[in-house]
C-alpha positions in Angstrom: 123.3 82.6 113.5 125.0 85.4 115.4 128.4 84.1 114.3 127.2 84.0 110.7 126.0 87.6 110.9 129.2 88.8 112.5 131.5 87.1 110.1 129.6 88.2 107.0 128.1 91.5 108.1 129.9 93.6 105.5 128.6 91.6 102.5 125.1 91.0 103.8 124.8 94.7 104.5 125.8 95.5 100.9 123.1 93.2 99.7 120.5 94.9 102.0 121.6 98.3 100.8 121.1 97.4 97.2 117.7 95.8 97.7 116.6 98.8 99.8 117.6 101.3 97.2 116.0 99.2 94.5 112.7 100.4 96.0 112.8 103.6 93.9 112.3 101.5 90.8 109.8 99.1 92.4 106.0 99.3 91.7 105.2 99.8 95.4 107.1 103.1 95.3 106.2 104.3 91.8 102.5 103.5 92.3 102.1 105.9 95.3 102.4 108.7 92.7 99.9 107.2 90.3 97.1 109.6 91.1 99.3 112.7 90.7 100.9 111.4 87.5 97.5 110.7 85.9 96.2 114.0 87.0 99.1 116.1 85.8 99.4 114.4 82.4 95.7 113.8 82.0 95.8 110.0 81.4 93.4 107.2 82.3 94.0 104.1 84.3 94.4 102.1 81.1 96.8 104.6 79.5 98.9 104.8 82.6 99.0 101.0 82.8 99.9 100.9 79.1 102.8 103.4 79.6 104.0 101.3 82.5 103.8 98.1 80.5 105.8 99.5 77.6 108.6 100.8 79.8 108.7 97.7 81.9 108.6 95.4 78.9 111.6 97.2 77.4 113.5 96.8 80.7 112.8 93.1 80.6 114.2 92.8 77.1 117.4 94.6 78.1 117.7 92.6 81.3 118.3 89.4 79.3 121.6 90.9 78.1 122.6 93.2 80.9 122.0 90.6 83.7 124.9 88.6 82.3 127.3 91.4 83.3 127.2 90.0 86.9 129.2 86.9 85.6 132.0 89.2 84.5 132.2 92.3 86.7 132.5 92.8 90.4 129.5 93.8 92.5 131.1 97.0 93.7 131.7 98.2 90.2 128.3 97.3 88.8 126.5 98.4 91.9 127.9 101.9 91.7 127.1 102.3 88.0 123.5 101.2 88.4 122.9 103.2 91.5 124.1 106.4 89.7 121.8 105.5 86.8 118.9 104.9 89.1 119.4 108.3 90.7 119.4 109.9 87.2 116.1 108.1 86.5 114.5 109.5 89.7 115.7 113.0 88.8 114.2 112.6 85.4 110.8 111.8 86.9 111.1 114.9 89.0 111.9 117.2 86.1 109.8 115.6 83.3 107.4 118.1 81.7 105.6 115.9 79.1 103.6 112.7 79.1 105.4 111.1 76.1 108.7 110.8 78.1 107.0 108.7 80.7 107.6 105.4 79.0 111.4 106.2 78.8 111.5 107.2 82.4 109.6 104.1 83.5 112.0 102.0 81.5 115.0 103.7 83.3 113.4 103.3 86.7 112.4 99.7 86.2 115.6 98.6 84.5 118.0 100.2 87.0 115.9 99.7 90.1 113.7 96.7 90.0 115.9 95.0 87.4 119.7 95.4 87.8 120.1 96.7 91.4 117.9 93.8 92.6 119.7 91.3 90.3 123.2 92.3 91.4 122.3 91.9 95.0 120.6 88.5 94.7 123.1 87.0 92.3 125.9 88.1 94.7 124.2 86.3 97.7 123.5 83.2 95.7 127.1 83.0 94.5 128.9 84.1 97.6 127.1 81.7 99.9 126.4 78.0 99.2 125.5 76.0 102.4 124.1 79.2 103.9 122.5 80.5 100.7 119.0 80.6 102.2 120.1 82.7 105.2 122.1 85.1 103.0 119.2 85.6 100.6 116.7 86.2 103.4 118.9 88.7 105.2 119.8 90.6 102.0 116.2 90.7 101.0 115.3 92.5 104.3 116.1 95.6 102.2 113.0 95.0 100.2 110.9 94.7 103.3 112.4 97.8 104.9 111.8 99.8 101.7 108.2 98.6 101.4 107.4 99.2 105.0 108.9 102.6 105.4 108.9 104.4 102.0 105.2 104.3 101.1 104.1 105.6 104.5 106.8 108.3 104.6 106.3 109.5 101.0 102.5 109.4 101.1 102.7 111.5 104.3 105.2 113.9 102.7 102.9 114.4 99.7 100.4 116.2 101.9 103.0 118.9 102.5 105.4 118.8 99.5 105.0 118.6 95.8 105.4 115.0 94.4 108.1 116.1 92.0 110.3 117.3 94.9 110.0 113.9 96.5 111.4 112.3 93.4 114.4 114.6 93.8 114.7 113.3 97.4 114.7 109.7 96.1 117.6 110.6 93.7 119.6 112.2 96.6 119.1 109.1 98.8 120.2 106.8 96.0 123.4 108.8 95.4 124.2 108.7 99.1 124.2 104.9 98.8 127.2 104.9 96.5 130.0 105.7 99.0 128.4 103.4 101.5 128.4 100.5 99.0 132.1 101.2 98.2 133.0 101.1 101.9 131.2 97.9 102.5 132.7 96.2 99.5 136.3 97.3 99.8 137.0 93.5 99.7 134.5 91.2 98.0 133.7 87.9 99.7 134.7 85.8 96.8 137.8 87.2 95.0 137.5 87.2 91.2 140.5 84.8 91.0 138.6 82.1 93.0 135.2 82.7 91.4 135.5 79.9 88.8 136.7 77.2 91.3 134.3 78.1 94.1 131.0 77.1 92.4 128.1 74.8 93.3 126.9 72.4 90.6 123.3 72.0 89.3 121.4 69.0 88.0 123.5 66.0 86.8 126.5 67.7 88.5 126.8 70.2 85.7 127.3 74.0 85.3 124.4 74.8 83.1 124.7 77.7 80.6 121.9 80.1 79.8 121.2 78.5 76.4 121.1 75.0 78.0 118.7 76.2 80.7 116.5 77.9 78.2 116.1 74.6 76.3 115.5 72.5 79.4 111.8 71.6 80.0 112.0 72.6 83.7 112.6 76.2 82.8 109.3 76.3 80.9 107.4 74.6 83.7 108.6 77.5 85.9 107.7 80.3 83.5 104.0 80.7 84.7 105.3 80.9 88.3 107.9 83.5 87.3 105.2 85.6 85.6 102.6 85.3 88.3 103.9 87.3 91.3 105.5 89.8 89.1 102.3 90.4 87.2 99.6 90.3 89.9 101.4 91.4 93.0 102.6 94.4 90.9 99.1 94.9 89.6 97.7 94.9 93.1 100.0 97.7 94.3 99.9 99.5 91.0 96.2 100.0 91.3 96.2 100.4 95.1 94.5 103.8 94.8 91.7 102.4 92.7 91.4 99.3 95.0 91.0 101.6 98.0 88.3 103.6 96.2 86.5 100.3 95.3 86.5 99.2 98.9 85.3 102.7 100.0 88.4 103.5 102.1 91.0 106.2 101.8 94.4 105.6 100.3 96.0 106.4 103.7 93.9 103.7 105.4 95.1 101.1 102.9 98.7 102.2 103.3 98.5 101.7 107.0 98.2 97.9 106.4 101.5 97.8 104.6 103.6 97.5 107.8 101.6 94.4 108.8 102.1 93.0 105.3 105.9 93.7 105.5 106.2 92.2 109.0 104.5 88.9 107.9 106.6 89.0 104.7 109.8 89.3 106.8 108.8 86.3 108.9 108.0 84.3 105.8 111.3 85.3 104.2 113.3 84.3 107.2 111.5 81.0 107.6 111.9 80.3 103.9 115.6 80.9 104.1 116.0 78.6 107.1 113.9 75.9 105.4 115.9 76.1 102.1 119.2 75.5 104.1 117.6 72.6 105.9 115.5 70.7 103.3 116.4 72.2 99.9 114.4 74.2 97.4 113.0 71.2 95.6 110.7 70.2 98.4 109.4 73.7 99.0 109.0 75.6 95.7 106.0 73.7 94.2 103.7 75.0 96.9 104.8 78.5 97.8 102.2 80.3 95.6 99.2 78.7 97.1 98.7 81.5 99.6 98.2 83.9 96.6 95.1 81.9 95.8 93.6 82.7 99.2 94.9 86.3 99.1 93.1 87.3 95.8 89.9 85.5 96.7 89.8 87.5 99.9 90.6 90.8 98.1 87.7 90.0 95.7 85.1 89.6 98.5 86.5 91.7 101.4 84.2 94.5 102.6 86.0 95.7 105.7 89.4 96.6 107.1 90.0 93.3 109.0 89.2 91.1 106.0 91.5 93.0 103.7 94.2 92.7 106.4 93.8 88.9 106.2 94.3 89.1 102.5 97.5 91.0 103.1 98.6 88.2 105.4 98.4 85.5 102.7 99.9 87.9 100.1 102.8 88.4 102.4 103.5 84.7 102.9 104.1 84.2 99.2 105.9 87.6 98.8 108.4 86.6 101.5 109.0 83.2 100.1 109.3 84.6 96.6 112.4 86.6 97.7 114.2 83.3 98.6 112.9 80.2 96.7 113.1 81.2 93.0 116.6 82.7 93.6 117.8 79.6 95.4 116.1 77.4 92.7 118.3 78.6 89.9 121.5 78.0 91.9 120.4 74.6 93.2 119.1 73.2 89.9 121.4 74.9 87.4 124.6 75.7 89.3 126.3 79.0 90.0 129.0 79.4 87.4 126.6 81.1 84.9 124.1 82.1 87.5 124.1 85.8 86.4 123.1 85.0 82.8 120.5 82.3 83.9 118.9 84.5 86.5 118.9 87.4 84.2 116.7 85.4 81.8 114.4 84.5 84.7 114.4 88.0 85.9 113.4 89.2 82.4 110.4 86.9 82.6 109.5 88.3 86.0 109.9 91.9 84.9 107.8 91.1 81.8 105.1 89.8 84.2 105.2 93.1 86.1 104.6 94.9 82.7 101.7 92.6 81.7 99.8 92.7 85.1 99.2 96.4 85.4 98.5 96.7 81.7 95.9 94.0 81.6 94.2 95.0 84.8 94.2 98.7 83.8 92.6 97.9 80.4 90.1 95.8 82.3 89.2 98.7 84.6 88.7 101.0 81.5 86.5 98.3 79.9 84.3 98.1 83.0 85.6 94.7 84.3 85.7 95.2 88.0 88.9 94.7 89.9 87.2 92.3 92.2 86.1 90.0 89.4 89.6 90.2 87.9 91.1 89.1 91.2 89.1 85.9 91.1 90.7 85.1 87.7 94.1 85.9 89.3 93.4 83.3 92.0 92.7 80.7 89.4 95.9 81.5 87.6 97.9 80.7 90.8 96.2 77.3 91.0 97.6 76.7 87.5 101.2 77.9 88.4 101.2 75.6 91.4 100.2 72.6 89.3 102.9 73.4 86.7 105.7 73.7 89.4 104.6 70.5 91.0 104.8 68.6 87.7 108.1 70.1 86.6 110.0 69.7 89.9 108.7 66.1 90.4 109.9 65.1 86.9 113.5 66.5 87.3 114.2 66.4 91.0 116.0 63.0 90.6 118.7 64.8 88.6 119.8 66.6 91.8 122.2 64.9 94.3 120.3 62.5 96.5 121.8 64.1 99.6 121.3 67.8 100.2 124.4 69.3 101.8 123.8 71.7 104.7 
């Protein structure tokens, strides 16, 4: 492991940098400003959820096209472009004077941050590493964990002293600072463009599947509910974290203090998932990885004290950590890596669409008087359904993979 880290530190660090900076377009960062945004622009939970859904849905639609850029351009070029765009989106939030620009700003934050910056990093890891793909994905994804562990605590604390708009300016500055660091790390990319076509791993039936072929394959549609699920309801949970804290009669700061535990468990789950993918393959693991979400949302529905909510975060983190590895490895393992950027862009668009649907549905539910606790019981039932669909789909098409998994 140490040899792997030493030999590949430059490229793994670039992946971590991109996933960390994507935080500024992720729900767990944007949502910490939800109370201030709703107060300043005088909008309800449902209206804020609707604005978020519109902007995020638009970013999902554009991702289908833009994600394919990773099949044609170097990471160092695309990474710089989208980091600069993400910084501009953060600055726009800091300077925005009117509510009707919020959907546009949310679109820009979600598309450049959650969408493309994340997509560039994970496609690079899946393409640059084959036998060690799980390790590479888990290490690069530590940027997500670091961002989610540090940024909410730091920025919630800073909001006590500084105006929330100023903090968005700080986010823009931090993103811009990542540009020269990325260029330094990727002076030489791990897989030269001239070798990119020959150095590919094959998918089912020893083929390089195109995006259109993948879209028409039944396995893609068996996976769609599982792609939607974490994006929709993990996002909804953090999006409505202020309301959840109020429902459980605790302060927002008390809830945020649980995040480091959640991140720590997520990191362990992510690392173990990466190790397991390299050892036994994705096909044996992916049907079951969303079962902990069932336990998490049942606990969140009934929890009435700090310790029980912390237990819910444990189960939520188990799936969150695995979700950083298994779906990304799945597309490479089942459909090959030659057209991975286009294929994963389509999958990412479904995930981003889920992250638009979840906050919107739950926000409207809150406005209609449907308690968040009751909604979370329905969410738990949904994850039982996604598990069944993955199990059926993978069982049906697993035989199309090579019988031996190469480590």
